PyMOL Python script that loads the backbone (N, CA, C, O; Angstrom):
from pymol import cmd

cmd.read_pdbstr("""\
ATOM      1  N   UNK A   1      -3.590 -13.359 -32.786  1.00  0.00           N
ATOM      2  CA  UNK A   1      -4.581 -12.530 -32.157  1.00  0.00           C
ATOM      3  C   UNK A   1      -5.950 -12.901 -32.739  1.00  0.00           C
ATOM      4  O   UNK A   1      -6.153 -12.846 -33.952  1.00  0.00           O
ATOM      5  N   UNK A   2      -6.872 -13.274 -31.873  1.00  0.00           N
ATOM      6  CA  UNK A   2      -8.213 -13.662 -32.311  1.00  0.00           C
ATOM      7  C   UNK A   2      -9.126 -12.447 -32.365  1.00  0.00           C
ATOM      8  O   UNK A   2      -9.181 -11.650 -31.428  1.00  0.00           O
ATOM      9  N   UNK A   3      -9.837 -12.319 -33.473  1.00  0.00           N
ATOM     10  CA  UNK A   3     -10.811 -11.254 -33.679  1.00  0.00           C
ATOM     11  C   UNK A   3     -12.175 -11.921 -33.812  1.00  0.00           C
ATOM     12  O   UNK A   3     -12.396 -12.712 -34.728  1.00  0.00           O
ATOM     13  N   UNK A   4     -13.091 -11.601 -32.896  1.00  0.00           N
ATOM     14  CA  UNK A   4     -14.435 -12.171 -32.946  1.00  0.00           C
ATOM     15  C   UNK A   4     -15.450 -11.047 -33.131  1.00  0.00           C
ATOM     16  O   UNK A   4     -15.677 -10.245 -32.224  1.00  0.00           O
ATOM     17  N   UNK A   5     -16.050 -10.999 -34.299  1.00  0.00           N
ATOM     18  CA  UNK A   5     -17.059  -9.986 -34.600  1.00  0.00           C
ATOM     19  C   UNK A   5     -18.433 -10.616 -34.784  1.00  0.00           C
ATOM     20  O   UNK A   5     -19.302 -10.036 -35.435  1.00  0.00           O
ATOM     21  N   UNK A   6     -18.630 -11.791 -34.219  1.00  0.00           N
ATOM     22  CA  UNK A   6     -19.911 -12.477 -34.347  1.00  0.00           C
ATOM     23  C   UNK A   6     -20.866 -11.987 -33.247  1.00  0.00           C
ATOM     24  O   UNK A   6     -21.178 -12.711 -32.301  1.00  0.00           O
ATOM     25  N   UNK A   7     -21.316 -10.742 -33.402  1.00  0.00           N
ATOM     26  CA  UNK A   7     -22.281 -10.162 -32.469  1.00  0.00           C
ATOM     27  C   UNK A   7     -23.139  -9.155 -33.224  1.00  0.00           C
ATOM     28  O   UNK A   7     -22.733  -8.613 -34.251  1.00  0.00           O
ATOM     29  N   UNK A   8     -24.322  -8.920 -32.696  1.00  0.00           N
ATOM     30  CA  UNK A   8     -25.209  -7.924 -33.297  1.00  0.00           C
ATOM     31  C   UNK A   8     -24.843  -6.539 -32.794  1.00  0.00           C
ATOM     32  O   UNK A   8     -24.539  -6.357 -31.615  1.00  0.00           O
ATOM     33  N   UNK A   9     -24.874  -5.574 -33.684  1.00  0.00           N
ATOM     34  CA  UNK A   9     -24.658  -4.188 -33.288  1.00  0.00           C
ATOM     35  C   UNK A   9     -25.854  -3.723 -32.467  1.00  0.00           C
ATOM     36  O   UNK A   9     -26.975  -4.191 -32.667  1.00  0.00           O
ATOM     37  N   UNK A  10     -25.609  -2.807 -31.549  1.00  0.00           N
ATOM     38  CA  UNK A  10     -26.647  -2.310 -30.660  1.00  0.00           C
ATOM     39  C   UNK A  10     -27.009  -0.877 -30.997  1.00  0.00           C
ATOM     40  O   UNK A  10     -26.164  -0.091 -31.424  1.00  0.00           O
ATOM     41  N   UNK A  11     -28.287  -0.546 -30.798  1.00  0.00           N
ATOM     42  CA  UNK A  11     -28.699   0.844 -30.981  1.00  0.00           C
ATOM     43  C   UNK A  11     -28.353   1.637 -29.718  1.00  0.00           C
ATOM     44  O   UNK A  11     -27.764   1.085 -28.789  1.00  0.00           O
ATOM     45  N   UNK A  12     -28.704   2.898 -29.676  1.00  0.00           N
ATOM     46  CA  UNK A  12     -28.344   3.748 -28.535  1.00  0.00           C
ATOM     47  C   UNK A  12     -29.027   3.340 -27.236  1.00  0.00           C
ATOM     48  O   UNK A  12     -28.570   3.715 -26.156  1.00  0.00           O
ATOM     49  N   UNK A  13     -30.106   2.584 -27.324  1.00  0.00           N
ATOM     50  CA  UNK A  13     -30.787   2.087 -26.128  1.00  0.00           C
ATOM     51  C   UNK A  13     -30.258   0.734 -25.681  1.00  0.00           C
ATOM     52  O   UNK A  13     -30.723   0.189 -24.680  1.00  0.00           O
ATOM     53  N   UNK A  14     -29.287   0.183 -26.410  1.00  0.00           N
ATOM     54  CA  UNK A  14     -28.706  -1.109 -26.057  1.00  0.00           C
ATOM     55  C   UNK A  14     -29.451  -2.293 -26.630  1.00  0.00           C
ATOM     56  O   UNK A  14     -29.205  -3.431 -26.232  1.00  0.00           O
ATOM     57  N   UNK A  15     -30.350  -2.045 -27.552  1.00  0.00           N
ATOM     58  CA  UNK A  15     -31.099  -3.122 -28.201  1.00  0.00           C
ATOM     59  C   UNK A  15     -30.413  -3.537 -29.501  1.00  0.00           C
ATOM     60  O   UNK A  15     -29.856  -2.709 -30.222  1.00  0.00           O
ATOM     61  N   UNK A  16     -30.467  -4.835 -29.780  1.00  0.00           N
ATOM     62  CA  UNK A  16     -29.864  -5.342 -31.018  1.00  0.00           C
ATOM     63  C   UNK A  16     -30.562  -4.740 -32.229  1.00  0.00           C
ATOM     64  O   UNK A  16     -31.789  -4.676 -32.287  1.00  0.00           O
ATOM     65  N   UNK A  17     -29.767  -4.304 -33.188  1.00  0.00           N
ATOM     66  CA  UNK A  17     -30.291  -3.786 -34.448  1.00  0.00           C
ATOM     67  C   UNK A  17     -30.528  -4.985 -35.364  1.00  0.00           C
ATOM     68  O   UNK A  17     -29.601  -5.755 -35.615  1.00  0.00           O
ATOM     69  N   UNK A  18     -31.754  -5.158 -35.869  1.00  0.00           N
ATOM     70  CA  UNK A  18     -32.032  -6.315 -36.737  1.00  0.00           C
ATOM     71  C   UNK A  18     -31.080  -6.386 -37.937  1.00  0.00           C
ATOM     72  O   UNK A  18     -30.752  -5.373 -38.554  1.00  0.00           O
ATOM     73  N   UNK A  19     -30.655  -7.597 -38.245  1.00  0.00           N
ATOM     74  CA  UNK A  19     -29.782  -7.869 -39.404  1.00  0.00           C
ATOM     75  C   UNK A  19     -28.515  -7.016 -39.386  1.00  0.00           C
ATOM     76  O   UNK A  19     -28.116  -6.465 -40.412  1.00  0.00           O
ATOM     77  N   UNK A  20     -27.886  -6.911 -38.214  1.00  0.00           N
ATOM     78  CA  UNK A  20     -26.692  -6.066 -38.112  1.00  0.00           C
ATOM     79  C   UNK A  20     -25.517  -6.799 -37.472  1.00  0.00           C
ATOM     80  O   UNK A  20     -24.800  -6.218 -36.657  1.00  0.00           O
ATOM     81  N   UNK A  21     -25.314  -8.044 -37.824  1.00  0.00           N
ATOM     82  CA  UNK A  21     -24.172  -8.782 -37.307  1.00  0.00           C
ATOM     83  C   UNK A  21     -22.893  -8.058 -37.714  1.00  0.00           C
ATOM     84  O   UNK A  21     -22.677  -7.805 -38.900  1.00  0.00           O
ATOM     85  N   UNK A  22     -22.053  -7.725 -36.757  1.00  0.00           N
ATOM     86  CA  UNK A  22     -20.847  -6.939 -37.023  1.00  0.00           C
ATOM     87  C   UNK A  22     -19.929  -7.629 -38.032  1.00  0.00           C
ATOM     88  O   UNK A  22     -19.383  -6.975 -38.921  1.00  0.00           O
ATOM     89  N   UNK A  23     -19.757  -8.935 -37.899  1.00  0.00           N
ATOM     90  CA  UNK A  23     -18.907  -9.667 -38.833  1.00  0.00           C
ATOM     91  C   UNK A  23     -19.412  -9.591 -40.258  1.00  0.00           C
ATOM     92  O   UNK A  23     -18.627  -9.434 -41.193  1.00  0.00           O
ATOM     93  N   UNK A  24     -20.718  -9.701 -40.428  1.00  0.00           N
ATOM     94  CA  UNK A  24     -21.295  -9.631 -41.770  1.00  0.00           C
ATOM     95  C   UNK A  24     -21.195  -8.215 -42.335  1.00  0.00           C
ATOM     96  O   UNK A  24     -20.986  -8.039 -43.536  1.00  0.00           O
ATOM     97  N   UNK A  25     -21.342  -7.213 -41.483  1.00  0.00           N
ATOM     98  CA  UNK A  25     -21.193  -5.822 -41.928  1.00  0.00           C
ATOM     99  C   UNK A  25     -19.772  -5.602 -42.456  1.00  0.00           C
ATOM    100  O   UNK A  25     -19.582  -5.023 -43.526  1.00  0.00           O
ATOM    101  N   UNK A  26     -18.776  -6.070 -41.692  1.00  0.00           N
ATOM    102  CA  UNK A  26     -17.379  -5.909 -42.110  1.00  0.00           C
ATOM    103  C   UNK A  26     -17.093  -6.763 -43.346  1.00  0.00           C
ATOM    104  O   UNK A  26     -16.400  -6.312 -44.258  1.00  0.00           O
ATOM    105  N   UNK A  27     -17.613  -7.977 -43.384  1.00  0.00           N
ATOM    106  CA  UNK A  27     -17.399  -8.853 -44.547  1.00  0.00           C
ATOM    107  C   UNK A  27     -17.894  -8.189 -45.825  1.00  0.00           C
ATOM    108  O   UNK A  27     -17.204  -8.207 -46.844  1.00  0.00           O
ATOM    109  N   UNK A  28     -19.065  -7.614 -45.774  1.00  0.00           N
ATOM    110  CA  UNK A  28     -19.603  -6.937 -46.958  1.00  0.00           C
ATOM    111  C   UNK A  28     -18.746  -5.749 -47.356  1.00  0.00           C
ATOM    112  O   UNK A  28     -18.560  -5.493 -48.546  1.00  0.00           O
ATOM    113  N   UNK A  29     -18.223  -5.020 -46.382  1.00  0.00           N
ATOM    114  CA  UNK A  29     -17.347  -3.886 -46.697  1.00  0.00           C
ATOM    115  C   UNK A  29     -16.033  -4.363 -47.310  1.00  0.00           C
ATOM    116  O   UNK A  29     -15.517  -3.737 -48.236  1.00  0.00           O
ATOM    117  N   UNK A  30     -15.490  -5.465 -46.800  1.00  0.00           N
ATOM    118  CA  UNK A  30     -14.228  -5.990 -47.318  1.00  0.00           C
ATOM    119  C   UNK A  30     -14.331  -6.364 -48.795  1.00  0.00           C
ATOM    120  O   UNK A  30     -13.424  -6.072 -49.575  1.00  0.00           O
ATOM    121  N   UNK A  31     -15.422  -7.002 -49.177  1.00  0.00           N
ATOM    122  CA  UNK A  31     -15.530  -7.471 -50.566  1.00  0.00           C
ATOM    123  C   UNK A  31     -15.922  -6.370 -51.538  1.00  0.00           C
ATOM    124  O   UNK A  31     -15.928  -6.591 -52.750  1.00  0.00           O
ATOM    125  N   UNK A  32     -16.248  -5.199 -51.033  1.00  0.00           N
ATOM    126  CA  UNK A  32     -16.595  -4.085 -51.909  1.00  0.00           C
ATOM    127  C   UNK A  32     -15.417  -3.149 -52.152  1.00  0.00           C
ATOM    128  O   UNK A  32     -15.564  -2.140 -52.843  1.00  0.00           O
ATOM    129  N   UNK A  33     -14.258  -3.465 -51.598  1.00  0.00           N
ATOM    130  CA  UNK A  33     -13.090  -2.608 -51.738  1.00  0.00           C
ATOM    131  C   UNK A  33     -12.426  -2.776 -53.093  1.00  0.00           C
ATOM    132  O   UNK A  33     -12.418  -3.866 -53.665  1.00  0.00           O
ATOM    133  N   UNK A  34     -11.878  -1.697 -53.593  1.00  0.00           N
ATOM    134  CA  UNK A  34     -11.102  -1.750 -54.834  1.00  0.00           C
ATOM    135  C   UNK A  34      -9.606  -1.787 -54.537  1.00  0.00           C
ATOM    136  O   UNK A  34      -8.801  -2.099 -55.414  1.00  0.00           O
ATOM    137  N   UNK A  35      -9.238  -1.466 -53.295  1.00  0.00           N
ATOM    138  CA  UNK A  35      -7.833  -1.455 -52.893  1.00  0.00           C
ATOM    139  C   UNK A  35      -7.631  -2.472 -51.774  1.00  0.00           C
ATOM    140  O   UNK A  35      -8.580  -2.905 -51.120  1.00  0.00           O
ATOM    141  N   UNK A  36      -6.373  -2.838 -51.574  1.00  0.00           N
ATOM    142  CA  UNK A  36      -6.053  -3.804 -50.530  1.00  0.00           C
ATOM    143  C   UNK A  36      -5.704  -5.142 -51.147  1.00  0.00           C
ATOM    144  O   UNK A  36      -5.749  -5.314 -52.365  1.00  0.00           O
ATOM    145  N   UNK A  37      -5.361  -6.075 -50.299  1.00  0.00           N
ATOM    146  CA  UNK A  37      -4.983  -7.422 -50.737  1.00  0.00           C
ATOM    147  C   UNK A  37      -6.257  -8.225 -51.000  1.00  0.00           C
ATOM    148  O   UNK A  37      -6.929  -8.639 -50.056  1.00  0.00           O
ATOM    149  N   UNK A  38      -6.599  -8.453 -52.282  1.00  0.00           N
ATOM    150  CA  UNK A  38      -7.875  -9.094 -52.578  1.00  0.00           C
ATOM    151  C   UNK A  38      -8.022 -10.494 -51.995  1.00  0.00           C
ATOM    152  O   UNK A  38      -9.105 -10.851 -51.529  1.00  0.00           O
ATOM    153  N   UNK A  39      -6.970 -11.287 -52.008  1.00  0.00           N
ATOM    154  CA  UNK A  39      -7.076 -12.647 -51.477  1.00  0.00           C
ATOM    155  C   UNK A  39      -7.249 -12.626 -49.959  1.00  0.00           C
ATOM    156  O   UNK A  39      -8.052 -13.382 -49.411  1.00  0.00           O
ATOM    157  N   UNK A  40      -6.506 -11.771 -49.295  1.00  0.00           N
ATOM    158  CA  UNK A  40      -6.607 -11.654 -47.842  1.00  0.00           C
ATOM    159  C   UNK A  40      -7.986 -11.137 -47.455  1.00  0.00           C
ATOM    160  O   UNK A  40      -8.634 -11.708 -46.578  1.00  0.00           O
ATOM    161  N   UNK A  41      -8.440 -10.073 -48.092  1.00  0.00           N
ATOM    162  CA  UNK A  41      -9.752  -9.505 -47.784  1.00  0.00           C
ATOM    163  C   UNK A  41     -10.863 -10.521 -48.060  1.00  0.00           C
ATOM    164  O   UNK A  41     -11.822 -10.619 -47.295  1.00  0.00           O
ATOM    165  N   UNK A  42     -10.733 -11.271 -49.144  1.00  0.00           N
ATOM    166  CA  UNK A  42     -11.729 -12.282 -49.490  1.00  0.00           C
ATOM    167  C   UNK A  42     -11.797 -13.363 -48.417  1.00  0.00           C
ATOM    168  O   UNK A  42     -12.886 -13.735 -47.980  1.00  0.00           O
ATOM    169  N   UNK A  43     -10.632 -13.874 -47.985  1.00  0.00           N
ATOM    170  CA  UNK A  43     -10.602 -14.914 -46.957  1.00  0.00           C
ATOM    171  C   UNK A  43     -11.175 -14.406 -45.641  1.00  0.00           C
ATOM    172  O   UNK A  43     -11.935 -15.111 -44.977  1.00  0.00           O
ATOM    173  N   UNK A  44     -10.811 -13.185 -45.266  1.00  0.00           N
ATOM    174  CA  UNK A  44     -11.369 -12.601 -44.043  1.00  0.00           C
ATOM    175  C   UNK A  44     -12.875 -12.473 -44.158  1.00  0.00           C
ATOM    176  O   UNK A  44     -13.599 -12.792 -43.215  1.00  0.00           O
ATOM    177  N   UNK A  45     -13.358 -12.008 -45.307  1.00  0.00           N
ATOM    178  CA  UNK A  45     -14.795 -11.821 -45.511  1.00  0.00           C
ATOM    179  C   UNK A  45     -15.539 -13.151 -45.426  1.00  0.00           C
ATOM    180  O   UNK A  45     -16.606 -13.226 -44.816  1.00  0.00           O
ATOM    181  N   UNK A  46     -14.992 -14.189 -46.025  1.00  0.00           N
ATOM    182  CA  UNK A  46     -15.646 -15.502 -45.965  1.00  0.00           C
ATOM    183  C   UNK A  46     -15.789 -15.972 -44.527  1.00  0.00           C
ATOM    184  O   UNK A  46     -16.858 -16.436 -44.128  1.00  0.00           O
ATOM    185  N   UNK A  47     -14.727 -15.856 -43.748  1.00  0.00           N
ATOM    186  CA  UNK A  47     -14.765 -16.279 -42.351  1.00  0.00           C
ATOM    187  C   UNK A  47     -15.736 -15.454 -41.522  1.00  0.00           C
ATOM    188  O   UNK A  47     -16.544 -16.002 -40.771  1.00  0.00           O
ATOM    189  N   UNK A  48     -15.657 -14.141 -41.660  1.00  0.00           N
ATOM    190  CA  UNK A  48     -16.541 -13.271 -40.890  1.00  0.00           C
ATOM    191  C   UNK A  48     -18.000 -13.503 -41.250  1.00  0.00           C
ATOM    192  O   UNK A  48     -18.865 -13.476 -40.376  1.00  0.00           O
ATOM    193  N   UNK A  49     -18.279 -13.729 -42.519  1.00  0.00           N
ATOM    194  CA  UNK A  49     -19.648 -13.961 -42.959  1.00  0.00           C
ATOM    195  C   UNK A  49     -20.222 -15.244 -42.362  1.00  0.00           C
ATOM    196  O   UNK A  49     -21.430 -15.345 -42.149  1.00  0.00           O
ATOM    197  N   UNK A  50     -19.360 -16.223 -42.092  1.00  0.00           N
ATOM    198  CA  UNK A  50     -19.788 -17.488 -41.484  1.00  0.00           C
ATOM    199  C   UNK A  50     -19.879 -17.396 -39.959  1.00  0.00           C
ATOM    200  O   UNK A  50     -20.298 -18.352 -39.307  1.00  0.00           O
ATOM    201  N   UNK A  51     -19.489 -16.250 -39.388  1.00  0.00           N
ATOM    202  CA  UNK A  51     -19.503 -16.107 -37.933  1.00  0.00           C
ATOM    203  C   UNK A  51     -18.250 -16.606 -37.255  1.00  0.00           C
ATOM    204  O   UNK A  51     -18.211 -16.745 -36.033  1.00  0.00           O
ATOM    205  N   UNK A  52     -17.229 -16.874 -38.040  1.00  0.00           N
ATOM    206  CA  UNK A  52     -15.970 -17.370 -37.489  1.00  0.00           C
ATOM    207  C   UNK A  52     -15.113 -16.216 -36.980  1.00  0.00           C
ATOM    208  O   UNK A  52     -15.241 -15.080 -37.437  1.00  0.00           O
ATOM    209  N   UNK A  53     -14.239 -16.527 -36.025  1.00  0.00           N
ATOM    210  CA  UNK A  53     -13.280 -15.517 -35.597  1.00  0.00           C
ATOM    211  C   UNK A  53     -12.071 -15.584 -36.523  1.00  0.00           C
ATOM    212  O   UNK A  53     -11.791 -16.619 -37.129  1.00  0.00           O
ATOM    213  N   UNK A  54     -11.362 -14.465 -36.620  1.00  0.00           N
ATOM    214  CA  UNK A  54     -10.144 -14.400 -37.427  1.00  0.00           C
ATOM    215  C   UNK A  54      -8.947 -14.518 -36.513  1.00  0.00           C
ATOM    216  O   UNK A  54      -8.934 -13.943 -35.425  1.00  0.00           O
ATOM    217  N   UNK A  55      -7.948 -15.254 -36.941  1.00  0.00           N
ATOM    218  CA  UNK A  55      -6.700 -15.369 -36.201  1.00  0.00           C
ATOM    219  C   UNK A  55      -5.639 -14.601 -36.985  1.00  0.00           C
ATOM    220  O   UNK A  55      -5.108 -15.097 -37.978  1.00  0.00           O
ATOM    221  N   UNK A  56      -5.335 -13.379 -36.527  1.00  0.00           N
ATOM    222  CA  UNK A  56      -4.439 -12.483 -37.259  1.00  0.00           C
ATOM    223  C   UNK A  56      -3.125 -12.299 -36.534  1.00  0.00           C
ATOM    224  O   UNK A  56      -3.090 -12.223 -35.306  1.00  0.00           O
ATOM    225  N   UNK A  57      -2.033 -12.226 -37.299  1.00  0.00           N
ATOM    226  CA  UNK A  57      -0.765 -11.846 -36.693  1.00  0.00           C
ATOM    227  C   UNK A  57      -0.773 -10.325 -36.520  1.00  0.00           C
ATOM    228  O   UNK A  57      -1.724  -9.663 -36.937  1.00  0.00           O
ATOM    229  N   UNK A  58       0.255  -9.774 -35.920  1.00  0.00           N
ATOM    230  CA  UNK A  58       0.260  -8.339 -35.602  1.00  0.00           C
ATOM    231  C   UNK A  58       0.207  -7.470 -36.855  1.00  0.00           C
ATOM    232  O   UNK A  58      -0.415  -6.408 -36.842  1.00  0.00           O
ATOM    233  N   UNK A  59       0.846  -7.904 -37.925  1.00  0.00           N
ATOM    234  CA  UNK A  59       0.831  -7.143 -39.174  1.00  0.00           C
ATOM    235  C   UNK A  59      -0.574  -7.120 -39.783  1.00  0.00           C
ATOM    236  O   UNK A  59      -1.067  -6.067 -40.188  1.00  0.00           O
ATOM    237  N   UNK A  60      -1.211  -8.295 -39.841  1.00  0.00           N
ATOM    238  CA  UNK A  60      -2.569  -8.359 -40.372  1.00  0.00           C
ATOM    239  C   UNK A  60      -3.561  -7.616 -39.478  1.00  0.00           C
ATOM    240  O   UNK A  60      -4.516  -7.013 -39.967  1.00  0.00           O
ATOM    241  N   UNK A  61      -3.329  -7.664 -38.166  1.00  0.00           N
ATOM    242  CA  UNK A  61      -4.210  -6.933 -37.264  1.00  0.00           C
ATOM    243  C   UNK A  61      -4.157  -5.434 -37.566  1.00  0.00           C
ATOM    244  O   UNK A  61      -5.190  -4.765 -37.564  1.00  0.00           O
ATOM    245  N   UNK A  62      -2.972  -4.911 -37.821  1.00  0.00           N
ATOM    246  CA  UNK A  62      -2.841  -3.484 -38.142  1.00  0.00           C
ATOM    247  C   UNK A  62      -3.573  -3.145 -39.443  1.00  0.00           C
ATOM    248  O   UNK A  62      -4.220  -2.103 -39.544  1.00  0.00           O
ATOM    249  N   UNK A  63      -3.466  -4.027 -40.431  1.00  0.00           N
ATOM    250  CA  UNK A  63      -4.181  -3.828 -41.702  1.00  0.00           C
ATOM    251  C   UNK A  63      -5.685  -3.827 -41.445  1.00  0.00           C
ATOM    252  O   UNK A  63      -6.404  -2.958 -41.938  1.00  0.00           O
ATOM    253  N   UNK A  64      -6.155  -4.798 -40.674  1.00  0.00           N
ATOM    254  CA  UNK A  64      -7.580  -4.928 -40.392  1.00  0.00           C
ATOM    255  C   UNK A  64      -8.082  -3.732 -39.583  1.00  0.00           C
ATOM    256  O   UNK A  64      -9.130  -3.166 -39.895  1.00  0.00           O
ATOM    257  N   UNK A  65      -7.345  -3.354 -38.560  1.00  0.00           N
ATOM    258  CA  UNK A  65      -7.715  -2.223 -37.711  1.00  0.00           C
ATOM    259  C   UNK A  65      -7.766  -0.927 -38.530  1.00  0.00           C
ATOM    260  O   UNK A  65      -8.694  -0.133 -38.378  1.00  0.00           O
ATOM    261  N   UNK A  66      -6.784  -0.718 -39.384  1.00  0.00           N
ATOM    262  CA  UNK A  66      -6.775   0.469 -40.250  1.00  0.00           C
ATOM    263  C   UNK A  66      -7.948   0.447 -41.216  1.00  0.00           C
ATOM    264  O   UNK A  66      -8.546   1.486 -41.494  1.00  0.00           O
ATOM    265  N   UNK A  67      -8.278  -0.725 -41.725  1.00  0.00           N
ATOM    266  CA  UNK A  67      -9.425  -0.850 -42.624  1.00  0.00           C
ATOM    267  C   UNK A  67     -10.705  -0.371 -41.922  1.00  0.00           C
ATOM    268  O   UNK A  67     -11.495   0.376 -42.499  1.00  0.00           O
ATOM    269  N   UNK A  68     -10.894  -0.802 -40.692  1.00  0.00           N
ATOM    270  CA  UNK A  68     -12.093  -0.399 -39.941  1.00  0.00           C
ATOM    271  C   UNK A  68     -12.076   1.108 -39.708  1.00  0.00           C
ATOM    272  O   UNK A  68     -13.080   1.782 -39.936  1.00  0.00           O
ATOM    273  N   UNK A  69     -10.953   1.635 -39.260  1.00  0.00           N
ATOM    274  CA  UNK A  69     -10.858   3.067 -38.962  1.00  0.00           C
ATOM    275  C   UNK A  69     -11.058   3.935 -40.201  1.00  0.00           C
ATOM    276  O   UNK A  69     -11.678   4.996 -40.127  1.00  0.00           O
ATOM    277  N   UNK A  70     -10.530   3.482 -41.341  1.00  0.00           N
ATOM    278  CA  UNK A  70     -10.559   4.292 -42.561  1.00  0.00           C
ATOM    279  C   UNK A  70     -11.834   4.117 -43.385  1.00  0.00           C
ATOM    280  O   UNK A  70     -12.099   4.912 -44.288  1.00  0.00           O
ATOM    281  N   UNK A  71     -12.619   3.096 -43.087  1.00  0.00           N
ATOM    282  CA  UNK A  71     -13.829   2.835 -43.849  1.00  0.00           C
ATOM    283  C   UNK A  71     -14.945   3.773 -43.413  1.00  0.00           C
ATOM    284  O   UNK A  71     -14.918   4.308 -42.305  1.00  0.00           O
ATOM    285  N   UNK A  72     -15.912   3.967 -44.277  1.00  0.00           N
ATOM    286  CA  UNK A  72     -17.026   4.878 -44.011  1.00  0.00           C
ATOM    287  C   UNK A  72     -18.187   4.204 -43.286  1.00  0.00           C
ATOM    288  O   UNK A  72     -19.347   4.428 -43.631  1.00  0.00           O
ATOM    289  N   UNK A  73     -17.883   3.381 -42.287  1.00  0.00           N
ATOM    290  CA  UNK A  73     -18.937   2.801 -41.464  1.00  0.00           C
ATOM    291  C   UNK A  73     -19.606   3.915 -40.670  1.00  0.00           C
ATOM    292  O   UNK A  73     -18.946   4.888 -40.305  1.00  0.00           O
ATOM    293  N   UNK A  74     -20.893   3.796 -40.396  1.00  0.00           N
ATOM    294  CA  UNK A  74     -21.517   4.753 -39.477  1.00  0.00           C
ATOM    295  C   UNK A  74     -20.840   4.646 -38.098  1.00  0.00           C
ATOM    296  O   UNK A  74     -20.376   3.572 -37.713  1.00  0.00           O
ATOM    297  N   UNK A  75     -20.791   5.733 -37.382  1.00  0.00           N
ATOM    298  CA  UNK A  75     -20.134   5.758 -36.069  1.00  0.00           C
ATOM    299  C   UNK A  75     -20.694   4.688 -35.135  1.00  0.00           C
ATOM    300  O   UNK A  75     -19.943   4.071 -34.379  1.00  0.00           O
ATOM    301  N   UNK A  76     -22.008   4.463 -35.181  1.00  0.00           N
ATOM    302  CA  UNK A  76     -22.620   3.468 -34.293  1.00  0.00           C
ATOM    303  C   UNK A  76     -22.038   2.070 -34.537  1.00  0.00           C
ATOM    304  O   UNK A  76     -21.926   1.274 -33.605  1.00  0.00           O
ATOM    305  N   UNK A  77     -21.675   1.776 -35.768  1.00  0.00           N
ATOM    306  CA  UNK A  77     -21.061   0.491 -36.097  1.00  0.00           C
ATOM    307  C   UNK A  77     -19.559   0.526 -35.835  1.00  0.00           C
ATOM    308  O   UNK A  77     -19.012  -0.380 -35.206  1.00  0.00           O
ATOM    309  N   UNK A  78     -18.897   1.570 -36.317  1.00  0.00           N
ATOM    310  CA  UNK A  78     -17.437   1.651 -36.193  1.00  0.00           C
ATOM    311  C   UNK A  78     -16.995   1.601 -34.735  1.00  0.00           C
ATOM    312  O   UNK A  78     -16.035   0.904 -34.408  1.00  0.00           O
ATOM    313  N   UNK A  79     -17.673   2.324 -33.862  1.00  0.00           N
ATOM    314  CA  UNK A  79     -17.296   2.352 -32.438  1.00  0.00           C
ATOM    315  C   UNK A  79     -17.392   0.974 -31.811  1.00  0.00           C
ATOM    316  O   UNK A  79     -16.496   0.566 -31.073  1.00  0.00           O
ATOM    317  N   UNK A  80     -18.467   0.252 -32.094  1.00  0.00           N
ATOM    318  CA  UNK A  80     -18.644  -1.071 -31.504  1.00  0.00           C
ATOM    319  C   UNK A  80     -17.634  -2.090 -32.051  1.00  0.00           C
ATOM    320  O   UNK A  80     -17.163  -2.966 -31.325  1.00  0.00           O
ATOM    321  N   UNK A  81     -17.318  -1.960 -33.325  1.00  0.00           N
ATOM    322  CA  UNK A  81     -16.329  -2.875 -33.926  1.00  0.00           C
ATOM    323  C   UNK A  81     -14.945  -2.579 -33.374  1.00  0.00           C
ATOM    324  O   UNK A  81     -14.218  -3.506 -33.017  1.00  0.00           O
ATOM    325  N   UNK A  82     -14.564  -1.316 -33.295  1.00  0.00           N
ATOM    326  CA  UNK A  82     -13.252  -0.961 -32.743  1.00  0.00           C
ATOM    327  C   UNK A  82     -13.138  -1.376 -31.282  1.00  0.00           C
ATOM    328  O   UNK A  82     -12.073  -1.809 -30.842  1.00  0.00           O
ATOM    329  N   UNK A  83     -14.220  -1.249 -30.532  1.00  0.00           N
ATOM    330  CA  UNK A  83     -14.224  -1.687 -29.130  1.00  0.00           C
ATOM    331  C   UNK A  83     -13.978  -3.188 -29.048  1.00  0.00           C
ATOM    332  O   UNK A  83     -13.248  -3.647 -28.169  1.00  0.00           O
ATOM    333  N   UNK A  84     -14.579  -3.959 -29.953  1.00  0.00           N
ATOM    334  CA  UNK A  84     -14.373  -5.410 -29.978  1.00  0.00           C
ATOM    335  C   UNK A  84     -12.933  -5.747 -30.329  1.00  0.00           C
ATOM    336  O   UNK A  84     -12.403  -6.749 -29.847  1.00  0.00           O
ATOM    337  N   UNK A  85     -12.287  -4.931 -31.157  1.00  0.00           N
ATOM    338  CA  UNK A  85     -10.895  -5.191 -31.530  1.00  0.00           C
ATOM    339  C   UNK A  85      -9.933  -4.952 -30.376  1.00  0.00           C
ATOM    340  O   UNK A  85      -8.839  -5.516 -30.354  1.00  0.00           O
ATOM    341  N   UNK A  86     -10.329  -4.125 -29.423  1.00  0.00           N
ATOM    342  CA  UNK A  86      -9.463  -3.839 -28.275  1.00  0.00           C
ATOM    343  C   UNK A  86      -9.478  -4.941 -27.232  1.00  0.00           C
ATOM    344  O   UNK A  86      -8.624  -4.956 -26.345  1.00  0.00           O
ATOM    345  N   UNK A  87     -10.431  -5.867 -27.315  1.00  0.00           N
ATOM    346  CA  UNK A  87     -10.524  -6.956 -26.332  1.00  0.00           C
ATOM    347  C   UNK A  87      -9.404  -7.942 -26.492  1.00  0.00           C
ATOM    348  O   UNK A  87      -9.331  -8.919 -25.747  1.00  0.00           O
TER     349      UNK A  87
END
""", "prot")
cmd.dss("prot")
cmd.show_as("cartoon", "prot")
cmd.util.cbc("prot")
cmd.orient("prot")
């Protein structure tokens, strides 16, 4: 399953929020975690930070999806990222 988060988050008017690439936002959150699989989170963060898509199996997708849902992202970011995961 391919996950592509290489897009800018949008404000409520549909305009790109400066310096808000979704992949980079998630990458920064991944590397700040104290729990989870450090090697997996690190590899995902490196790829997302470079603008690459992630190729996840169903088990990893569930881990990644739960990470997004359980993290304290602002709703404006979390909603757009979760919407991208449903594609």
